[in-house]
Residue, then its C-alpha position, 0 to 999 in steps of 0.5 A: m230433300r236428300i239425294s236418295d229421296m230425289i233419285e227415288d222420286f225421279i225413278k217413280e215418276m218414270f212409271s206411267e199408268e200403263d207402264e209395267f216396267i222401266e229401263i234405266q242406265r245406272n251411269d246416266l242416272a248417276q250423271h243426271f244427279n251428279c253422284v256416284p253409281s253406287q248411290i243409284n245402287y243404294v236407292i234401288s236396293t233399299r227402295f225398289n225391292p219386292s216388299q215394296g212392290y218392285y222386281v229389279e233386274s240388273k245387268r253389269g257392263g255398258g253403264g249398268h242397265i237396270k230394269i225395274k218392274k212394278i209388281n201388282i201387290t194387294k194389301s193382304n199380300y203386302l202385309m203377309h209378306a211383312i209379317s213373315s219377314i218379322g223375326n222374334k224381335l223388332t226394334s222401334q226403329e225397325v217398326d218405324i221403317f215398316i210403317s214408313n214403307f206401308l204409308s208410302s205404298n198406301i197399305i195403311s192409313k195415317i191413323e193406322a200408322k199412328l196406332l201401330k207406332v203408339a202400341t209398339s213404342d218404348n213408352v207403352l212397353t214398360i217391361p225390362q229392356e231385354y223383353k221389349d223387342s220380343l213383345r214389340a214383335n208380337i204386338f206388331k205382327n198381331m196388329l198387322i194380322n188384323l189389318v189383313n182381314e180388312 
């Protein structure tokens, strides 16, 4: 398990059922994991953002006080936010990131994830390379729109 994954799991475990938010000190967490504070910043900025259901307040000084609030997001809101964040082109790696985030937030099932992945894979998109990312974005957005209505 990578240190980033361990930090993410540790922070998520700090939330209990009734907690709306948690407060942590960046330096204390860095000491706990024997890493630099910028590693904590990286984990928080990439794995605790609004599209993943979190709001982060960060204050500089005094060890770097961080307040992470869980946002109550519905499946439809989550998917609509993702759809609106997708541009005109989407790489297969970007699709993988979206799918991974959806799975970790329990927005889609493993079967839905597999279908999204297969439908947008380079093996299926047998068109010239310069058109693949545009077509992939259109297919992915349309599939997500159909999941919103569930």
